[in-house]
ZAPADO-193921 format. One record per residue: residue in three letters; x, z, y negated of N, C-alpha, C, O, CB in turn; residue number from 1. Coordinates in Angstrom, 3 decimals, padded with zeros to 6 digits. Each point is the difference from the previous one (the first is absolute). Glycine has a CB too. Example, Ala and Ser with C-alpha at 12.3 -4.5 7.8 and 13.67 -1.06 7.14 Angstrom:
<sites>
+------+----------+----------+----------+----------+----------+----------+----------+----------+----------+----------+----------+----------+----------+----------+----------+-----+
! code !      npx !      npz !      npy !     capx !     capz !     capy !      cpx !      cpz !      cpy !      opx !      opz !      opy !     cbpx !     cbpz !     cbpy ! pos !
+------+----------+----------+----------+----------+----------+----------+----------+----------+----------+----------+----------+----------+----------+----------+----------+-----+
!  ALA !  013.190 !  007.800 !  005.690 ! -000.890 !  000.000 ! -001.190 !  000.900 !  000.000 ! -001.200 !  001.036 !  000.665 !  000.019 ! -002.928 !  000.581 !  001.154 !   1 !
!  SER !  001.542 ! -001.966 ! -002.223 !  000.820 !  000.060 ! -001.190 ! -000.770 !  000.730 ! -001.090 !  000.509 !  000.169 ! -001.108 !  000.675 ! -002.314 !  001.736 !   2 !
+------+----------+----------+----------+----------+----------+----------+----------+----------+----------+----------+----------+----------+----------+----------+----------+-----+
</sites>
This chain:
<sites>
+------+----------+----------+----------+----------+----------+----------+----------+----------+----------+----------+----------+----------+----------+----------+----------+-----+
! code !      npx !      npz !      npy !     capx !     capz !     capy !      cpx !      cpz !      cpy !      opx !      opz !      opy !     cbpx !     cbpz !     cbpy ! pos !
+------+----------+----------+----------+----------+----------+----------+----------+----------+----------+----------+----------+----------+----------+----------+----------+-----+
!  MET !  001.000 ! -000.214 !  001.097 ! -000.831 !  000.288 ! -001.167 !  000.867 ! -000.097 ! -001.037 ! -000.240 ! -000.463 ! -001.115 ! -001.327 !  001.867 !  002.148 !   1 !
!  GLY !  002.649 ! -000.922 ! -000.601 !  000.899 !  000.284 ! -001.596 ! -000.218 !  000.971 ! -000.842 ! -000.791 !  000.848 !  000.414 !  000.875 ! -002.827 ! -000.569 !   2 !
!  ASN !  000.493 !  002.198 ! -001.234 ! -000.038 !  001.040 ! -000.937 ! -001.160 ! -000.281 ! -000.939 !  000.053 ! -000.857 ! -000.882 !  002.435 !  001.268 !  001.087 !   3 !
!  MET ! -003.371 !  000.237 ! -000.003 ! -001.578 ! -000.369 ! -000.960 !  000.936 !  000.315 ! -001.653 !  000.077 ! -000.809 ! -000.924 ! -002.946 !  002.159 !  003.013 !   4 !
!  LEU !  003.333 ! -000.296 ! -002.058 !  000.236 !  000.425 ! -001.642 !  000.935 ! -001.395 ! -000.350 ! -000.468 ! -000.690 ! -000.906 !  000.583 !  003.927 !  000.936 !   5 !
!  TYR !  000.876 ! -003.614 !  000.458 !  001.042 ! -000.997 ! -000.273 ! -001.210 ! -001.196 ! -000.357 ! -000.091 ! -000.596 ! -001.073 !  002.529 !  001.463 !  002.898 !   6 !
!  GLN ! -003.276 ! -001.033 ! -000.703 ! -000.973 ! -001.773 ! -000.139 ! -000.460 !  000.263 ! -001.334 !  000.021 ! -000.909 ! -000.830 ! -001.265 !  000.215 !  003.430 !   7 !
!  GLU !  000.795 !  001.942 ! -002.922 ! -001.276 !  000.288 ! -001.006 !  000.695 ! -000.163 ! -001.449 ! -000.684 ! -000.332 ! -000.968 ! -000.773 !  002.230 !  002.624 !   8 !
!  ALA !  003.139 ! -001.599 ! -001.792 !  000.785 ! -000.035 ! -001.011 !  000.500 ! -001.641 ! -000.184 !  000.216 ! -000.536 ! -001.088 !  000.422 !  003.255 !  001.538 !   9 !
!  ARG ! -000.533 ! -003.265 !  000.677 !  000.164 ! -001.438 ! -000.225 ! -001.104 ! -001.086 ! -000.529 !  000.091 ! -001.133 ! -000.474 !  001.402 !  001.795 !  002.188 !  10 !
!  GLU ! -002.410 !  000.080 ! -001.456 ! -001.376 ! -000.621 ! -000.086 ! -000.247 !  000.222 ! -001.389 ! -000.404 ! -000.951 ! -000.669 ! -000.509 !  001.357 !  003.027 !  11 !
!  ALA !  001.158 !  001.098 ! -003.077 ! -000.272 ! -000.070 ! -001.307 !  001.302 ! -000.718 ! -001.178 ! -000.060 ! -000.589 ! -001.079 ! -001.602 !  002.835 !  001.986 !  12 !
!  VAL !  002.274 ! -002.001 ! -000.402 !  001.586 ! -000.770 ! -001.056 ! -000.782 ! -001.591 !  000.406 ! -000.061 ! -000.528 ! -001.110 !  003.327 !  002.437 !  001.707 !  13 !
!  ALA ! -003.795 ! -002.773 !  000.277 ! -000.074 ! -001.085 ! -000.288 ! -001.172 ! -000.333 ! -000.877 !  000.006 ! -000.765 ! -000.965 !  001.258 !  000.503 !  002.879 !  14 !
!  ARG ! -002.487 !  001.101 ! -001.326 ! -000.939 !  000.096 ! -001.388 !  000.036 !  000.144 ! -001.227 ! -000.644 ! -000.662 ! -000.815 !  000.009 !  001.195 !  001.997 !  15 !
!  ALA !  001.537 !  000.515 ! -001.455 !  000.590 ! -000.021 ! -001.613 !  000.633 ! -001.220 ! -000.184 ! -000.263 ! -000.460 ! -001.111 !  000.769 !  002.860 !  000.891 !  16 !
!  GLU !  000.257 ! -003.127 !  000.909 !  001.201 ! -001.025 ! -000.505 ! -001.345 ! -001.488 ! -000.113 !  000.118 ! -001.001 ! -000.707 !  003.006 !  002.236 !  002.438 !  17 !
!  LEU ! -004.017 ! -000.979 ! -001.019 ! -001.256 ! -000.811 ! -000.079 ! -000.636 !  000.150 ! -001.309 !  000.141 ! -000.773 ! -000.948 ! -000.501 !  001.009 !  003.329 !  18 !
!  LEU ! -000.169 !  000.553 ! -002.359 ! -000.482 !  000.541 ! -001.138 !  000.717 ! -000.437 ! -001.378 ! -000.471 ! -000.737 ! -000.866 ! -000.184 !  002.580 !  002.446 !  19 !
!  ALA !  001.691 ! -001.314 ! -001.569 !  001.060 !  000.018 ! -001.343 ! -000.188 ! -001.797 ! -000.117 ! -000.471 ! -000.449 ! -001.046 !  002.770 !  003.008 !  001.572 !  20 !
!  LEU ! -001.990 ! -003.302 !  000.351 !  000.151 ! -001.570 ! -000.446 ! -001.205 ! -000.532 ! -000.326 ! -000.026 ! -001.099 ! -000.555 !  001.809 !  000.684 !  001.953 !  21 !
!  ALA ! -002.743 !  000.973 ! -001.161 ! -001.431 ! -000.329 ! -000.604 ! -000.356 !  000.712 ! -001.059 ! -001.070 ! -000.446 ! -000.416 !  000.351 ! -000.081 !  002.367 !  22 !
!  ALA !  001.077 !  001.373 ! -002.557 ! -000.388 !  000.825 ! -000.970 ! -000.204 ! -000.673 ! -001.519 !  001.135 ! -000.330 ! -000.346 !  000.069 !  002.064 !  001.885 !  23 !
!  GLU ! -001.840 ! -001.967 ! -002.248 ! -000.022 ! -000.448 ! -001.256 ! -000.808 !  000.927 ! -000.973 !  000.423 !  000.193 ! -001.140 ! -000.122 ! -002.454 !  002.149 !  24 !
!  THR ! -001.290 !  002.751 ! -000.628 ! -001.081 !  000.934 ! -000.737 !  000.639 !  001.267 ! -000.398 !  000.947 !  000.249 !  000.746 ! -002.873 ! -001.146 !  000.594 !  25 !
!  ASP !  001.755 !  001.708 ! -002.175 !  000.177 !  001.538 !  000.039 ! -000.482 !  000.643 !  001.349 !  000.726 !  000.713 !  000.694 ! -001.078 ! -000.680 ! -003.247 !  26 !
!  ILE ! -000.802 ! -000.321 !  002.820 ! -000.846 !  000.728 !  001.057 !  001.146 ! -000.574 !  001.481 !  000.663 !  000.717 !  000.749 ! -003.890 ! -000.854 ! -002.227 !  27 !
!  GLN !  003.121 ! -001.099 !  001.472 !  000.967 ! -000.216 !  001.263 !  001.223 !  000.726 ! -000.105 !  000.382 !  000.571 !  001.022 ! -001.195 ! -002.772 ! -000.706 !  28 !
!  LYS !  001.609 !  002.306 ! -001.510 !  001.511 !  000.699 ! -000.042 ! -000.407 !  001.373 !  000.027 !  001.013 !  000.700 ! -000.016 !  000.428 ! -002.404 ! -001.426 !  29 !
!  GLU ! -002.605 !  002.470 !  001.481 ! -000.083 !  001.147 !  000.073 ! -000.042 !  000.357 !  001.697 !  000.606 !  000.995 !  000.397 ! -001.707 ! -000.974 ! -002.979 !  30 !
!  ALA !  000.302 ! -000.954 !  003.608 ! -000.289 ! -000.330 !  000.909 !  001.393 !  000.095 !  001.050 !  000.093 !  000.560 !  001.093 ! -002.152 ! -001.808 ! -002.447 !  31 !
!  VAL !  003.316 !  000.307 !  000.401 !  001.080 !  000.046 !  000.712 !  000.538 !  001.246 ! -000.134 !  000.720 !  000.272 !  000.960 ! -000.413 ! -002.473 ! -001.118 !  32 !
!  GLN ! -000.387 !  003.162 ! -000.755 !  000.656 !  001.220 ! -000.571 ! -000.762 !  000.685 !  001.310 !  000.871 !  000.249 !  000.833 ! -000.485 ! -000.364 ! -003.979 !  33 !
!  LYS ! -001.175 !  000.352 !  003.434 ! -000.850 !  000.838 !  000.761 !  000.748 ! -000.200 !  001.558 !  000.179 !  000.911 !  000.808 ! -002.665 ! -001.230 ! -002.509 !  34 !
!  GLU !  002.794 ! -000.851 !  001.847 !  000.178 ! -000.519 !  001.623 !  001.670 ! -000.121 ! -000.172 !  000.704 ! -000.240 !  000.981 ! -003.342 ! -001.464 ! -000.286 !  35 !
!  ILE !  003.062 !  001.847 ! -001.711 !  001.842 !  000.197 !  000.296 ! -000.057 !  001.798 !  000.359 !  000.545 !  000.484 !  000.992 !  000.858 ! -002.747 ! -003.313 !  36 !
!  GLN ! -002.246 !  003.146 !  001.196 ! -000.070 !  001.294 !  000.541 ! -000.273 !  000.298 !  001.339 !  000.473 !  000.904 !  000.688 ! -001.008 ! -000.596 ! -002.639 !  37 !
!  ARG ! -000.273 ! -001.160 !  002.242 ! -000.430 !  000.391 !  001.745 !  001.107 ! -000.765 !  001.059 !  000.407 !  000.554 !  001.021 ! -003.375 ! -000.545 ! -001.601 !  38 !
!  ALA !  003.175 ! -000.696 !  000.366 !  001.150 ! -000.454 !  000.789 !  001.525 !  000.910 ! -000.124 !  000.728 !  000.232 !  000.965 ! -002.038 ! -002.677 ! -001.338 !  39 !
!  LYS !  001.524 !  002.796 ! -000.764 !  000.972 !  001.526 ! -000.349 ! -000.159 !  000.959 !  001.076 !  000.900 !  000.344 !  000.766 ! -001.254 ! -000.379 ! -003.305 !  40 !
!  ASN ! -000.814 !  000.435 !  002.548 ! -000.662 !  000.890 !  000.868 ! -000.068 ! -000.121 !  001.424 !  000.059 !  000.912 !  000.825 ! -001.128 ! -000.734 ! -002.607 !  41 !
!  ALA !  000.943 ! -001.339 !  001.966 !  000.205 ! -000.704 !  001.719 !  000.965 !  000.160 !  000.437 !  000.058 !  000.629 !  001.058 ! -001.089 ! -002.191 ! -001.172 !  42 !
!  LEU !  002.357 !  001.009 ! -000.573 !  001.606 !  000.080 ! -000.232 !  000.383 !  001.321 !  000.561 !  000.673 !  000.334 !  000.976 ! -000.556 ! -001.746 ! -003.190 !  43 !
!  ASN ! -000.927 !  002.226 !  001.048 !  000.674 !  001.324 !  000.238 ! -000.271 !  000.868 !  001.180 !  000.775 !  000.859 !  000.420 ! -000.764 ! -000.943 ! -002.653 !  44 !
!  SER ! -001.278 ! -000.237 !  002.776 ! -000.837 !  000.867 !  001.094 !  001.151 ! -000.812 !  001.365 !  000.749 !  000.622 !  000.753 ! -004.205 ! -000.277 ! -002.049 !  45 !
!  ALA !  003.249 ! -001.881 !  001.246 !  000.318 ! -000.705 !  001.232 !  001.840 !  000.525 !  000.249 !  000.402 !  000.286 !  001.128 ! -002.578 ! -002.770 ! -001.665 !  46 !
!  PHE !  002.952 !  002.522 ! -000.498 !  001.145 !  000.243 ! -000.061 !  000.606 !  001.462 !  001.144 !  000.956 ! -000.016 !  000.775 ! -001.452 ! -001.314 ! -003.461 !  47 !
!  HIS ! -000.249 !  002.198 !  002.461 !  000.257 !  001.388 !  000.955 ! -000.066 ! -000.598 !  001.437 !  000.861 !  000.160 !  000.866 ! -002.109 !  001.801 ! -002.501 !  48 !
!  HIS !  000.166 ! -002.630 !  001.748 ! -000.217 ! -000.162 !  001.418 !  000.106 ! -001.308 !  000.711 ! -000.750 ! -000.464 !  000.858 ! -000.550 !  002.211 ! -001.324 !  49 !
!  SER !  002.449 ! -002.279 ! -000.096 !  000.626 ! -001.410 !  000.192 !  001.430 ! -000.076 !  000.847 !  000.795 !  000.940 ! -000.039 ! -001.955 ! -001.474 ! -002.303 !  50 !
!  SER !  001.375 ! -000.496 !  002.998 !  001.391 !  000.065 !  000.467 !  000.977 ! -000.226 ! -001.214 ! -000.291 ! -000.108 ! -001.191 ! -000.439 ! -000.757 !  003.547 !  51 !
!  THR !  002.107 !  000.816 ! -001.676 !  000.873 ! -000.102 ! -000.940 ! -000.443 ! -001.422 ! -000.746 ! -000.361 ! -000.063 ! -001.175 !  002.275 !  001.573 !  002.540 !  52 !
!  ALA ! -001.813 ! -002.671 ! -000.423 ! -000.279 ! -001.126 ! -000.176 ! -001.509 ! -000.513 ! -000.933 !  000.148 ! -000.931 ! -000.792 !  001.458 !  001.080 !  003.037 !  53 !
!  GLU ! -002.529 !  000.274 ! -002.154 ! -001.289 !  000.129 ! -000.590 !  000.356 !  000.575 ! -001.418 ! -000.521 ! -000.527 ! -000.983 ! -000.851 !  000.903 !  003.290 !  54 !
!  GLN !  002.346 !  000.814 ! -002.477 !  000.136 !  000.514 ! -001.333 !  000.966 ! -000.759 ! -001.052 !  000.185 !  000.170 ! -001.205 ! -000.692 !  001.957 !  002.418 !  55 !
!  GLU !  001.045 ! -003.029 ! -000.278 !  001.152 ! -001.050 ! -000.693 ! -001.363 ! -001.046 ! -000.742 ! -000.163 ! -000.197 ! -001.204 !  002.885 !  000.164 !  003.490 !  56 !
!  GLN ! -003.228 ! -000.293 ! -001.603 ! -001.175 ! -001.090 ! -000.219 ! -000.890 !  000.634 ! -001.269 ! -000.499 ! -000.654 ! -000.917 !  000.317 ! -000.185 !  003.746 !  57 !
!  LEU !  000.124 !  002.165 ! -002.651 ! -001.066 !  000.637 ! -000.766 !  000.659 !  000.301 ! -001.535 ! -000.678 !  000.283 ! -000.987 ! -000.507 !  000.862 !  003.348 !  58 !
!  GLY !  002.248 ! -001.236 ! -002.342 !  001.481 ! -000.006 ! -001.001 ! -000.287 ! -001.268 ! -000.522 !  000.046 ! -000.053 ! -001.229 !  001.975 !  001.385 !  002.561 !  59 !
!  GLN ! -002.244 ! -002.147 ! -000.869 ! -000.026 ! -001.542 ! -000.360 ! -001.317 ! -000.593 ! -000.490 ! -000.152 ! -001.108 ! -000.514 !  001.850 !  000.878 !  002.240 !  60 !
!  MET ! -002.804 !  001.336 ! -001.433 ! -001.315 ! -000.024 ! -000.402 ! -000.115 !  000.664 ! -001.501 ! -000.738 ! -000.445 ! -000.880 ! -000.008 !  000.533 !  003.474 !  61 !
!  GLN !  001.590 !  001.033 ! -002.727 !  000.066 !  000.651 ! -001.056 !  001.042 ! -000.883 ! -001.204 !  000.025 !  000.303 ! -001.193 ! -000.594 !  002.022 !  002.877 !  62 !
!  SER !  001.308 ! -003.343 ! -001.125 !  000.621 ! -000.819 ! -001.009 ! -001.163 ! -000.772 ! -000.611 ! -000.253 ! -000.241 ! -001.180 !  002.559 !  000.061 !  002.383 !  63 !
!  GLN ! -002.870 ! -000.105 ! -000.206 ! -000.603 ! -001.294 ! -000.672 ! -001.548 !  000.552 ! -000.737 ! -000.741 ! -000.827 ! -000.533 !  002.012 ! -001.105 !  002.649 !  64 !
!  LEU ! -001.544 !  003.053 ! -002.077 ! -001.107 !  000.645 ! -001.072 !  000.520 !  000.327 ! -001.170 ! -000.638 ! -000.059 ! -001.051 ! -000.557 !  001.002 !  002.651 !  65 !
!  HIS !  002.708 ! -000.479 ! -001.483 !  000.662 !  000.669 ! -001.201 !  000.235 ! -001.635 ! -000.892 ! -000.085 !  000.100 ! -001.224 !  001.590 !  002.618 !  002.639 !  66 !
!  ASN ! -001.265 ! -003.948 ! -000.935 !  000.079 ! -001.049 ! -000.525 ! -001.432 ! -000.581 ! -000.481 !  000.023 ! -000.806 ! -000.931 !  002.111 !  000.645 !  002.276 !  67 !
!  LEU ! -003.124 !  000.442 ! -000.891 ! -001.269 ! -000.619 ! -000.376 ! -000.188 !  001.188 ! -001.239 ! -000.384 ! -000.397 ! -001.100 ! -000.754 ! -000.910 !  003.741 !  68 !
!  THR !  001.404 !  002.698 ! -002.443 ! -000.345 !  000.572 ! -001.433 !  001.001 ! -000.352 ! -000.989 ! -000.279 !  000.288 ! -001.163 ! -000.835 !  001.613 !  002.136 !  69 !
!  THR !  002.290 ! -002.501 ! -000.728 !  001.172 ! -000.365 ! -001.364 ! -000.060 ! -001.520 ! -000.442 !  000.543 ! -000.414 ! -001.023 !  001.330 !  002.199 !  001.981 !  70 !
!  MET ! -002.611 ! -002.588 ! -000.053 ! -000.288 ! -001.160 ! -000.430 ! -001.256 ! -000.282 ! -000.587 ! -000.089 ! -000.983 ! -000.736 !  001.535 !  000.544 !  002.198 !  71 !
!  GLY ! -002.488 !  001.199 ! -001.230 ! -001.228 !  000.103 ! -000.897 ! -000.634 !  001.278 ! -000.625 !  000.512 !  001.113 !  000.121 ! -000.864 ! -002.909 !  001.208 !  72 !
!  GLN ! -000.800 !  001.552 ! -002.004 ! -000.445 !  001.400 ! -000.752 ! -000.648 !  000.917 !  000.924 ! -001.077 !  000.506 ! -000.311 !  000.666 ! -001.647 ! -001.829 !  73 !
!  PHE !  001.134 !  001.471 !  003.564 ! -000.983 !  000.676 !  001.153 !  000.670 !  001.601 !  000.254 !  000.129 !  000.568 !  001.085 ! -000.744 ! -003.248 !  000.360 !  74 !
!  GLU !  000.882 !  003.048 ! -002.420 !  000.324 !  001.348 !  000.060 ! -000.424 !  000.921 ! -001.003 !  000.305 !  001.189 !  000.085 !  001.352 ! -002.016 !  000.989 !  75 !
+------+----------+----------+----------+----------+----------+----------+----------+----------+----------+----------+----------+----------+----------+----------+----------+-----+
</sites>
């Protein structure tokens, strides 16, 4: 079945990235901010319950979120 927390974190990061790509209005940008926060929370939850390899990938996902917040007005 795999690590559900890891999968949830991966999906949350993907959702945040997709929303960020399409965000044009202030309401859409607010939705991106909320999804980024959800993704950060999911990453934190998953990290402590993951293997070393998964933790490395979670770190990469965290970098992706960081890039979203620095590239756009999503922080």
